[in-house]
N, CA, C and O atoms as a GROMACS GRO file, in nm:
protein
  540
    1UNK      N    1  11.894   8.306   4.796
    1UNK     CA    2  11.930   8.434   4.850
    1UNK      C    3  11.824   8.540   4.798
    1UNK      O    4  11.769   8.618   4.876
    2UNK      N    5  11.800   8.537   4.667
    2UNK     CA    6  11.708   8.638   4.617
    2UNK      C    7  11.570   8.615   4.661
    2UNK      O    8  11.496   8.712   4.678
    3UNK      N    9  11.528   8.486   4.683
    3UNK     CA   10  11.403   8.452   4.738
    3UNK      C   11  11.379   8.507   4.874
    3UNK      O   12  11.271   8.558   4.903
    4UNK      N   13  11.484   8.498   4.964
    4UNK     CA   14  11.470   8.548   5.095
    4UNK      C   15  11.451   8.699   5.102
    4UNK      O   16  11.380   8.749   5.190
    5UNK      N   17  11.518   8.776   5.004
    5UNK     CA   18  11.505   8.921   5.012
    5UNK      C   19  11.360   8.961   4.967
    5UNK      O   20  11.305   9.059   5.016
    6UNK      N   21  11.298   8.878   4.867
    6UNK     CA   22  11.169   8.906   4.831
    6UNK      C   23  11.057   8.879   4.947
    6UNK      O   24  10.958   8.949   4.964
    7UNK      N   25  11.090   8.769   5.020
    7UNK     CA   26  11.008   8.741   5.129
    7UNK      C   27  11.007   8.844   5.233
    7UNK      O   28  10.902   8.872   5.292
    8UNK      N   29  11.120   8.905   5.259
    8UNK     CA   30  11.133   9.006   5.367
    8UNK      C   31  11.063   9.134   5.309
    8UNK      O   32  11.004   9.206   5.390
    9UNK      N   33  11.065   9.165   5.192
    9UNK     CA   34  11.015   9.287   5.132
    9UNK      C   35  10.865   9.279   5.099
    9UNK      O   36  10.792   9.376   5.117
   10UNK      N   37  10.820   9.158   5.050
   10UNK     CA   38  10.681   9.130   5.008
   10UNK      C   39  10.640   9.010   5.086
   10UNK      O   40  10.652   8.900   5.031
   11UNK      N   41  10.594   9.017   5.206
   11UNK     CA   42  10.557   8.891   5.285
   11UNK      C   43  10.429   8.827   5.224
   11UNK      O   44  10.408   8.706   5.236
   12UNK      N   45  10.353   8.899   5.164
   12UNK     CA   46  10.227   8.839   5.105
   12UNK      C   47  10.246   8.775   4.972
   12UNK      O   48  10.149   8.722   4.920
   13UNK      N   49  10.365   8.774   4.911
   13UNK     CA   50  10.395   8.706   4.793
   13UNK      C   51  10.490   8.581   4.819
   13UNK      O   52  10.572   8.583   4.911
   14UNK      N   53  10.474   8.481   4.741
   14UNK     CA   54  10.554   8.357   4.757
   14UNK      C   55  10.611   8.334   4.622
   14UNK      O   56  10.540   8.334   4.522
   15UNK      N   57  10.748   8.312   4.619
   15UNK     CA   58  10.832   8.281   4.506
   15UNK      C   59  10.808   8.134   4.470
   15UNK      O   60  10.832   8.048   4.556
   16UNK      N   61  10.764   8.099   4.353
   16UNK     CA   62  10.744   7.965   4.316
   16UNK      C   63  10.838   7.927   4.202
   16UNK      O   64  10.906   8.015   4.149
   17UNK      N   65  10.842   7.798   4.161
   17UNK     CA   66  10.934   7.757   4.067
   17UNK      C   67  10.909   7.830   3.932
   17UNK      O   68  10.797   7.857   3.888
   18UNK      N   69  11.026   7.859   3.874
   18UNK     CA   70  11.021   7.940   3.747
   18UNK      C   71  11.036   8.079   3.769
   18UNK      O   72  11.044   8.154   3.672
   19UNK      N   73  11.040   8.126   3.892
   19UNK     CA   74  11.058   8.269   3.916
   19UNK      C   75  10.940   8.362   3.928
   19UNK      O   76  10.955   8.479   3.962
   20UNK      N   77  10.820   8.306   3.901
   20UNK     CA   78  10.703   8.376   3.910
   20UNK      C   79  10.654   8.384   4.060
   20UNK      O   80  10.678   8.293   4.139
   21UNK      N   81  10.585   8.496   4.093
   21UNK     CA   82  10.547   8.512   4.235
   21UNK      C   83  10.394   8.494   4.225
   21UNK      O   84  10.331   8.534   4.127
   22UNK      N   85  10.336   8.430   4.333
   22UNK     CA   86  10.189   8.411   4.347
   22UNK      C   87  10.154   8.453   4.486
   22UNK      O   88  10.239   8.446   4.574
   23UNK      N   89  10.041   8.495   4.509
   23UNK     CA   90   9.983   8.540   4.633
   23UNK      C   91   9.980   8.428   4.737
   23UNK      O   92   9.936   8.318   4.703
   24UNK      N   93  10.021   8.448   4.855
   24UNK     CA   94   9.999   8.352   4.960
   24UNK      C   95   9.856   8.334   4.989
   24UNK      O   96   9.780   8.431   4.986
   25UNK      N   97   9.816   8.215   5.016
   25UNK     CA   98   9.671   8.185   5.047
   25UNK      C   99   9.627   8.281   5.169
   25UNK      O  100   9.708   8.319   5.254
   26UNK      N  101   9.505   8.314   5.170
   26UNK     CA  102   9.447   8.407   5.269
   26UNK      C  103   9.474   8.351   5.418
   26UNK      O  104   9.506   8.426   5.511
   27UNK      N  105   9.459   8.215   5.431
   27UNK     CA  106   9.467   8.167   5.569
   27UNK      C  107   9.609   8.205   5.630
   27UNK      O  108   9.615   8.228   5.751
   28UNK      N  109   9.719   8.211   5.555
   28UNK     CA  110   9.841   8.247   5.604
   28UNK      C  111   9.849   8.392   5.644
   28UNK      O  112   9.909   8.422   5.748
   29UNK      N  113   9.796   8.478   5.573
   29UNK     CA  114   9.780   8.620   5.610
   29UNK      C  115   9.693   8.631   5.732
   29UNK      O  116   9.722   8.711   5.820
   30UNK      N  117   9.587   8.552   5.739
   30UNK     CA  118   9.495   8.569   5.850
   30UNK      C  119   9.560   8.520   5.977
   30UNK      O  120   9.532   8.572   6.085
   31UNK      N  121   9.649   8.418   5.967
   31UNK     CA  122   9.726   8.370   6.078
   31UNK      C  123   9.822   8.473   6.131
   31UNK      O  124   9.840   8.489   6.252
   32UNK      N  125   9.885   8.546   6.035
   32UNK     CA  126   9.972   8.647   6.071
   32UNK      C  127   9.908   8.768   6.141
   32UNK      O  128   9.965   8.830   6.230
   33UNK      N  129   9.790   8.797   6.098
   33UNK     CA  130   9.712   8.912   6.155
   33UNK      C  131   9.672   8.863   6.293
   33UNK      O  132   9.675   8.942   6.388
   34UNK      N  133   9.636   8.744   6.309
   34UNK     CA  134   9.581   8.689   6.440
   34UNK      C  135   9.699   8.697   6.537
   34UNK      O  136   9.685   8.741   6.651
   35UNK      N  137   9.819   8.652   6.487
   35UNK     CA  138   9.943   8.650   6.574
   35UNK      C  139   9.970   8.798   6.628
   35UNK      O  140   9.988   8.824   6.747
   36UNK      N  141   9.970   8.887   6.531
   36UNK     CA  142   9.995   9.030   6.561
   36UNK      C  143   9.892   9.083   6.661
   36UNK      O  144   9.930   9.158   6.751
   37UNK      N  145   9.765   9.047   6.648
   37UNK     CA  146   9.660   9.093   6.733
   37UNK      C  147   9.676   9.037   6.876
   37UNK      O  148   9.638   9.102   6.973
   38UNK      N  149   9.736   8.907   6.887
   38UNK     CA  150   9.750   8.845   7.011
   38UNK      C  151   9.864   8.909   7.080
   38UNK      O  152   9.856   8.919   7.202
   39UNK      N  153   9.970   8.956   7.017
   39UNK     CA  154  10.088   9.022   7.073
   39UNK      C  155  10.045   9.164   7.123
   39UNK      O  156  10.088   9.213   7.228
   40UNK      N  157   9.955   9.228   7.038
   40UNK     CA  158   9.911   9.362   7.087
   40UNK      C  159   9.828   9.352   7.209
   40UNK      O  160   9.839   9.437   7.297
   41UNK      N  161   9.742   9.250   7.219
   41UNK     CA  162   9.654   9.242   7.340
   41UNK      C  163   9.739   9.199   7.456
   41UNK      O  164   9.714   9.240   7.570
   42UNK      N  165   9.843   9.115   7.431
   42UNK     CA  166   9.936   9.093   7.536
   42UNK      C  167  10.022   9.203   7.593
   42UNK      O  168  10.050   9.207   7.713
   43UNK      N  169  10.063   9.289   7.510
   43UNK     CA  170  10.124   9.416   7.536
   43UNK      C  171  10.034   9.514   7.611
   43UNK      O  172  10.078   9.578   7.706
   44UNK      N  173   9.903   9.526   7.567
   44UNK     CA  174   9.814   9.614   7.646
   44UNK      C  175   9.793   9.558   7.778
   44UNK      O  176   9.796   9.636   7.874
   45UNK      N  177   9.771   9.432   7.797
   45UNK     CA  178   9.751   9.361   7.921
   45UNK      C  179   9.867   9.396   8.018
   45UNK      O  180   9.848   9.434   8.134
   46UNK      N  181   9.991   9.380   7.959
   46UNK     CA  182  10.113   9.409   8.046
   46UNK      C  183  10.114   9.545   8.092
   46UNK      O  184  10.142   9.568   8.210
   47UNK      N  185  10.083   9.654   7.999
   47UNK     CA  186  10.094   9.786   8.038
   47UNK      C  187   9.972   9.815   8.146
   47UNK      O  188   9.989   9.890   8.242
   48UNK      N  189   9.872   9.761   8.124
   48UNK     CA  190   9.754   9.781   8.223
   48UNK      C  191   9.789   9.722   8.357
   48UNK      O  192   9.751   9.779   8.460
   49UNK      N  193   9.858   9.614   8.361
   49UNK     CA  194   9.900   9.549   8.481
   49UNK      C  195   9.999   9.635   8.554
   49UNK      O  196   9.985   9.654   8.674
   50UNK      N  197  10.102   9.689   8.486
   50UNK     CA  198  10.196   9.774   8.548
   50UNK      C  199  10.136   9.905   8.600
   50UNK      O  200  10.175   9.956   8.705
   51UNK      N  201  10.036   9.958   8.521
   51UNK     CA  202   9.971  10.080   8.577
   51UNK      C  203   9.893  10.052   8.702
   51UNK      O  204   9.893  10.129   8.798
   52UNK      N  205   9.826   9.938   8.698
   52UNK     CA  206   9.742   9.902   8.826
   52UNK      C  207   9.833   9.881   8.943
   52UNK      O  208   9.807   9.928   9.054
   53UNK      N  209   9.945   9.808   8.918
   53UNK     CA  210  10.040   9.801   9.036
   53UNK      C  211  10.087   9.935   9.086
   53UNK      O  212  10.088   9.955   9.207
   54UNK      N  213  10.123  10.021   9.008
   54UNK     CA  214  10.169  10.150   9.039
   54UNK      C  215  10.065  10.228   9.118
   54UNK      O  216  10.097  10.293   9.217
   55UNK      N  217   9.940  10.220   9.074
   55UNK     CA  218   9.825  10.280   9.138
   55UNK      C  219   9.803  10.230   9.280
   55UNK      O  220   9.784  10.304   9.377
   56UNK      N  221   9.807  10.097   9.285
   56UNK     CA  222   9.793  10.026   9.414
   56UNK      C  223   9.906  10.069   9.513
   56UNK      O  224   9.877  10.098   9.630
   57UNK      N  225  10.024  10.073   9.469
   57UNK     CA  226  10.144  10.126   9.547
   57UNK      C  227  10.116  10.270   9.603
   57UNK      O  228  10.130  10.298   9.722
   58UNK      N  229  10.073  10.364   9.504
   58UNK     CA  230  10.050  10.497   9.549
   58UNK      C  231   9.933  10.517   9.644
   58UNK      O  232   9.937  10.605   9.730
   59UNK      N  233   9.829  10.438   9.628
   59UNK     CA  234   9.721  10.446   9.718
   59UNK      C  235   9.756  10.392   9.859
   59UNK      O  236   9.718  10.454   9.958
   60UNK      N  237   9.828  10.278   9.870
   60UNK     CA  238   9.868  10.227   9.990
   60UNK      C  239   9.969  10.313  10.066
   60UNK      O  240   9.965  10.322  10.189
   61UNK      N  241  10.060  10.376   9.991
   61UNK     CA  242  10.151  10.473  10.065
   61UNK      C  243  10.066  10.593  10.108
   61UNK      O  244  10.090  10.642  10.218
   62UNK      N  245   9.973  10.643  10.035
   62UNK     CA  246   9.888  10.746  10.080
   62UNK      C  247   9.815  10.710  10.212
   62UNK      O  248   9.808  10.791  10.305
   63UNK      N  249   9.761  10.587  10.219
   63UNK     CA  250   9.686  10.547  10.334
   63UNK      C  251   9.786  10.533  10.461
   63UNK      O  252   9.756  10.573  10.574
   64UNK      N  253   9.900  10.475  10.429
   64UNK     CA  254   9.992  10.464  10.546
   64UNK      C  255  10.043  10.602  10.602
   64UNK      O  256  10.051  10.626  10.722
   65UNK      N  257  10.075  10.689  10.504
   65UNK     CA  258  10.107  10.834  10.552
   65UNK      C  259   9.993  10.902  10.614
   65UNK      O  260  10.010  10.983  10.705
   66UNK      N  261   9.878  10.872  10.567
   66UNK     CA  262   9.760  10.944  10.634
   66UNK      C  263   9.732  10.902  10.770
   66UNK      O  264   9.694  10.981  10.856
   67UNK      N  265   9.750  10.762  10.793
   67UNK     CA  266   9.737  10.706  10.924
   67UNK      C  267   9.847  10.762  11.026
   67UNK      O  268   9.817  10.800  11.139
   68UNK      N  269   9.967  10.763  10.977
   68UNK     CA  270  10.078  10.816  11.049
   68UNK      C  271  10.057  10.963  11.078
   68UNK      O  272  10.095  11.006  11.187
   69UNK      N  273  10.001  11.044  10.991
   69UNK     CA  274   9.974  11.185  11.018
   69UNK      C  275   9.868  11.200  11.120
   69UNK      O  276   9.877  11.290  11.203
   70UNK      N  277   9.767  11.116  11.119
   70UNK     CA  278   9.656  11.114  11.210
   70UNK      C  279   9.714  11.089  11.354
   70UNK      O  280   9.683  11.160  11.449
   71UNK      N  281   9.794  10.991  11.361
   71UNK     CA  282   9.853  10.960  11.488
   71UNK      C  283   9.953  11.067  11.545
   71UNK      O  284   9.970  11.092  11.664
   72UNK      N  285  10.014  11.125  11.439
   72UNK     CA  286  10.110  11.227  11.481
   72UNK      C  287  10.053  11.349  11.544
   72UNK      O  288  10.116  11.411  11.629
   73UNK      N  289   9.925  11.386  11.499
   73UNK     CA  290   9.850  11.510  11.544
   73UNK      C  291   9.822  11.484  11.690
   73UNK      O  292   9.811  11.582  11.763
   74UNK      N  293   9.810  11.367  11.740
   74UNK     CA  294   9.782  11.335  11.883
   74UNK      C  295   9.898  11.324  11.970
   74UNK      O  296   9.884  11.312  12.092
   75UNK      N  297  10.014  11.329  11.914
   75UNK     CA  298  10.140  11.323  11.984
   75UNK      C  299  10.209  11.451  12.022
   75UNK      O  300  10.200  11.548  11.946
   76UNK      N  301  10.273  11.457  12.130
   76UNK     CA  302  10.361  11.572  12.166
   76UNK      C  303  10.507  11.521  12.136
   76UNK      O  304  10.537  11.402  12.148
   77UNK      N  305  10.592  11.613  12.098
   77UNK     CA  306  10.725  11.594  12.053
   77UNK      C  307  10.820  11.667  12.162
   77UNK      O  308  10.794  11.771  12.222
   78UNK      N  309  10.926  11.594  12.174
   78UNK     CA  310  11.037  11.664  12.250
   78UNK      C  311  11.169  11.671  12.172
   78UNK      O  312  11.193  11.586  12.086
   79UNK      N  313  11.255  11.771  12.198
   79UNK     CA  314  11.374  11.787  12.119
   79UNK      C  315  11.487  11.714  12.196
   79UNK      O  316  11.505  11.741  12.315
   80UNK      N  317  11.558  11.631  12.137
   80UNK     CA  318  11.666  11.564  12.194
   80UNK      C  319  11.800  11.593  12.122
   80UNK      O  320  11.799  11.644  12.010
   81UNK      N  321  11.904  11.564  12.180
   81UNK     CA  322  12.036  11.567  12.109
   81UNK      C  323  12.080  11.421  12.088
   81UNK      O  324  12.080  11.337  12.178
   82UNK      N  325  12.116  11.398  11.960
   82UNK     CA  326  12.154  11.265  11.934
   82UNK      C  327  12.287  11.225  11.996
   82UNK      O  328  12.380  11.306  11.994
   83UNK      N  329  12.303  11.110  12.048
   83UNK     CA  330  12.428  11.066  12.116
   83UNK      C  331  12.503  10.977  12.024
   83UNK      O  332  12.446  10.926  11.928
   84UNK      N  333  12.629  10.958  12.049
   84UNK     CA  334  12.713  10.861  11.964
   84UNK      C  335  12.652  10.728  11.966
   84UNK      O  336  12.619  10.676  12.073
   85UNK      N  337  12.635  10.674  11.855
   85UNK     CA  338  12.585  10.533  11.845
   85UNK      C  339  12.426  10.528  11.822
   85UNK      O  340  12.371  10.423  11.787
   86UNK      N  341  12.357  10.645  11.845
   86UNK     CA  342  12.211  10.632  11.829
   86UNK      C  343  12.182  10.621  11.671
   86UNK      O  344  12.255  10.666  11.583
   87UNK      N  345  12.069  10.558  11.655
   87UNK     CA  346  12.016  10.553  11.514
   87UNK      C  347  11.862  10.584  11.515
   87UNK      O  348  11.798  10.575  11.620
   88UNK      N  349  11.812  10.616  11.411
   88UNK     CA  350  11.665  10.639  11.403
   88UNK      C  351  11.580  10.513  11.453
   88UNK      O  352  11.474  10.524  11.515
   89UNK      N  353  11.636  10.398  11.419
   89UNK     CA  354  11.569  10.276  11.452
   89UNK      C  355  11.573  10.264  11.607
   89UNK      O  356  11.473  10.227  11.668
   90UNK      N  357  11.682  10.293  11.667
   90UNK     CA  358  11.684  10.275  11.807
   90UNK      C  359  11.602  10.377  11.890
   90UNK      O  360  11.542  10.351  11.994
   91UNK      N  361  11.607  10.504  11.823
   91UNK     CA  362  11.526  10.612  11.893
   91UNK      C  363  11.373  10.577  11.878
   91UNK      O  364  11.293  10.602  11.968
   92UNK      N  365  11.339  10.523  11.767
   92UNK     CA  366  11.190  10.485  11.756
   92UNK      C  367  11.157  10.360  11.831
   92UNK      O  368  11.044  10.345  11.878
   93UNK      N  369  11.240  10.280  11.844
   93UNK     CA  370  11.215  10.157  11.935
   93UNK      C  371  11.206  10.191  12.077
   93UNK      O  372  11.126  10.128  12.146
   94UNK      N  373  11.281  10.284  12.129
   94UNK     CA  374  11.281  10.335  12.262
   94UNK      C  375  11.150  10.406  12.286
   94UNK      O  376  11.103  10.406  12.400
   95UNK      N  377  11.094  10.462  12.195
   95UNK     CA  378  10.973  10.542  12.213
   95UNK      C  379  10.852  10.486  12.150
   95UNK      O  380  10.781  10.558  12.080
   96UNK      N  381  10.824  10.358  12.172
   96UNK     CA  382  10.721  10.280  12.092
   96UNK      C  383  10.586  10.353  12.107
   96UNK      O  384  10.549  10.394  12.217
   97UNK      N  385  10.518  10.367  12.002
   97UNK     CA  386  10.382  10.432  11.997
   97UNK      C  387  10.278  10.328  11.961
   97UNK      O  388  10.292  10.262  11.858
   98UNK      N  389  10.177  10.310  12.042
   98UNK     CA  390  10.078  10.202  12.017
   98UNK      C  391  10.009  10.233  11.874
   98UNK      O  392   9.967  10.345  11.846
   99UNK      N  393  10.003  10.139  11.800
   99UNK     CA  394   9.933  10.161  11.669
   99UNK      C  395  10.030  10.183  11.557
   99UNK      O  396   9.990  10.186  11.441
  100UNK      N  397  10.167  10.200  11.589
  100UNK     CA  398  10.260  10.226  11.485
  100UNK      C  399  10.369  10.113  11.492
  100UNK      O  400  10.402  10.066  11.601
  101UNK      N  401  10.420  10.075  11.382
  101UNK     CA  402  10.524   9.978  11.375
  101UNK      C  403  10.654  10.068  11.397
  101UNK      O  404  10.642  10.191  11.388
  102UNK      N  405  10.776  10.011  11.425
  102UNK     CA  406  10.893  10.082  11.431
  102UNK      C  407  10.925  10.154  11.306
  102UNK      O  408  10.968  10.269  11.309
  103UNK      N  409  10.904  10.086  11.187
  103UNK     CA  410  10.934  10.141  11.057
  103UNK      C  411  10.845  10.270  11.033
  103UNK      O  412  10.887  10.367  10.970
  104UNK      N  413  10.728  10.264  11.085
  104UNK     CA  414  10.638  10.378  11.059
  104UNK      C  415  10.674  10.492  11.150
  104UNK      O  416  10.664  10.609  11.116
  105UNK      N  417  10.721  10.448  11.277
  105UNK     CA  418  10.768  10.551  11.363
  105UNK      C  419  10.898  10.627  11.318
  105UNK      O  420  10.916  10.747  11.335
  106UNK      N  421  10.990  10.537  11.256
  106UNK     CA  422  11.105  10.604  11.198
  106UNK      C  423  11.064  10.708  11.089
  106UNK      O  424  11.114  10.820  11.086
  107UNK      N  425  10.975  10.667  11.002
  107UNK     CA  426  10.924  10.766  10.900
  107UNK      C  427  10.862  10.892  10.960
  107UNK      O  428  10.875  11.003  10.907
  108UNK      N  429  10.795  10.871  11.073
  108UNK     CA  430  10.739  10.982  11.146
  108UNK      C  431  10.840  11.071  11.190
  108UNK      O  432  10.820  11.191  11.172
  109UNK      N  433  10.952  11.033  11.250
  109UNK     CA  434  11.061  11.114  11.296
  109UNK      C  435  11.133  11.181  11.177
  109UNK      O  436  11.176  11.296  11.184
  110UNK      N  437  11.144  11.103  11.068
  110UNK     CA  438  11.213  11.154  10.952
  110UNK      C  439  11.129  11.274  10.894
  110UNK      O  440  11.183  11.377  10.855
  111UNK      N  441  11.001  11.253  10.892
  111UNK     CA  442  10.912  11.362  10.833
  111UNK      C  443  10.913  11.478  10.931
  111UNK      O  444  10.919  11.592  10.885
  112UNK      N  445  10.906  11.457  11.070
  112UNK     CA  446  10.895  11.572  11.162
  112UNK      C  447  11.032  11.657  11.152
  112UNK      O  448  11.033  11.778  11.172
  113UNK      N  449  11.140  11.587  11.122
  113UNK     CA  450  11.267  11.654  11.127
  113UNK      C  451  11.316  11.681  10.978
  113UNK      O  452  11.432  11.718  10.959
  114UNK      N  453  11.232  11.664  10.878
  114UNK     CA  454  11.274  11.689  10.739
  114UNK      C  455  11.397  11.620  10.694
  114UNK      O  456  11.484  11.680  10.630
  115UNK      N  457  11.406  11.496  10.726
  115UNK     CA  458  11.522  11.404  10.694
  115UNK      C  459  11.492  11.326  10.580
  115UNK      O  460  11.387  11.262  10.571
  116UNK      N  461  11.594  11.330  10.479
  116UNK     CA  462  11.571  11.254  10.355
  116UNK      C  463  11.608  11.094  10.375
  116UNK      O  464  11.554  11.005  10.310
  117UNK      N  465  11.703  11.074  10.470
  117UNK     CA  466  11.746  10.938  10.487
  117UNK      C  467  11.746  10.898  10.633
  117UNK      O  468  11.678  10.961  10.714
  118UNK      N  469  11.823  10.793  10.669
  118UNK     CA  470  11.826  10.746  10.800
  118UNK      C  471  11.956  10.791  10.866
  118UNK      O  472  11.981  10.748  10.979
  119UNK      N  473  12.040  10.873  10.807
  119UNK     CA  474  12.167  10.901  10.870
  119UNK      C  475  12.147  11.020  10.960
  119UNK      O  476  12.091  11.122  10.921
  120UNK      N  477  12.193  11.004  11.079
  120UNK     CA  478  12.204  11.102  11.189
  120UNK      C  479  12.331  11.109  11.251
  120UNK      O  480  12.402  11.008  11.254
  121UNK      N  481  12.371  11.225  11.306
  121UNK     CA  482  12.494  11.245  11.369
  121UNK      C  483  12.493  11.274  11.521
  121UNK      O  484  12.394  11.328  11.572
  122UNK      N  485  12.597  11.242  11.593
  122UNK     CA  486  12.610  11.274  11.736
  122UNK      C  487  12.609  11.431  11.742
  122UNK      O  488  12.678  11.499  11.667
  123UNK      N  489  12.528  11.481  11.835
  123UNK     CA  490  12.511  11.626  11.850
  123UNK      C  491  12.398  11.690  11.778
  123UNK      O  492  12.358  11.803  11.805
  124UNK      N  493  12.350  11.619  11.691
  124UNK     CA  494  12.226  11.663  11.609
  124UNK      C  495  12.107  11.674  11.694
  124UNK      O  496  12.084  11.592  11.782
  125UNK      N  497  12.026  11.780  11.667
  125UNK     CA  498  11.900  11.805  11.744
  125UNK      C  499  11.792  11.735  11.658
  125UNK      O  500  11.788  11.748  11.536
  126UNK      N  501  11.702  11.658  11.729
  126UNK     CA  502  11.594  11.591  11.660
  126UNK      C  503  11.466  11.602  11.746
  126UNK      O  504  11.469  11.589  11.868
  127UNK      N  505  11.358  11.625  11.678
  127UNK     CA  506  11.224  11.608  11.751
  127UNK      C  507  11.178  11.469  11.737
  127UNK      O  508  11.169  11.410  11.629
  128UNK      N  509  11.149  11.418  11.857
  128UNK     CA  510  11.110  11.264  11.861
  128UNK      C  511  10.974  11.269  11.954
  128UNK      O  512  10.947  11.363  12.028
  129UNK      N  513  10.893  11.148  11.936
  129UNK     CA  514  10.778  11.153  12.018
  129UNK      C  515  10.822  11.160  12.169
  129UNK      O  516  10.920  11.100  12.212
  130UNK      N  517  10.739  11.239  12.247
  130UNK     CA  518  10.767  11.248  12.384
  130UNK      C  519  10.707  11.126  12.462
  130UNK      O  520  10.587  11.100  12.457
  131UNK      N  521  10.799  11.053  12.536
  131UNK     CA  522  10.750  10.939  12.604
  131UNK      C  523  10.675  10.957  12.739
  131UNK      O  524  10.623  10.861  12.797
  132UNK      N  525  10.672  11.084  12.785
  132UNK     CA  526  10.611  11.112  12.914
  132UNK      C  527  10.476  11.192  12.892
  132UNK      O  528  10.384  11.181  12.973
  133UNK      N  529  10.470  11.266  12.790
  133UNK     CA  530  10.356  11.355  12.776
  133UNK      C  531  10.277  11.317  12.656
  133UNK      O  532  10.274  11.395  12.561
  134UNK      N  533  10.214  11.208  12.652
  134UNK     CA  534  10.125  11.154  12.535
  134UNK      C  535   9.988  11.229  12.556
  134UNK      O  536   9.928  11.236  12.663
  135UNK      N  537   9.948  11.285  12.434
  135UNK     CA  538   9.816  11.348  12.437
  135UNK      C  539   9.704  11.256  12.446
  135UNK      O  540   9.589  11.300  12.449
   0.00000   0.00000   0.00000
């Protein structure tokens, strides 16, 4: 019991028979330092990986929104009244735009109408891409 408490408090000392303590050989301390440095390198690698993934996600979002904005500047919009049963997905699908996926078109409608989510209500006024007057 006493030996365990000494080991926790003084890891560089080793209790030997008779109660005297002697220094642990250098190779044990060196192994401990090497283990700690490997853990530190692994933690740094993990942090850098997470930062890189976040950076890639931010850049790809920026590129997607930039492309949508470019396409949106060439579009004309019309104001519609949402009917019972309409959804942003259905409205976007009905007004397919070359070069945009339905998901991108939903985001375009959300952005144009300052919508935070996909919830719309019957009677609501929305600006959607004009299907007849494409620029």
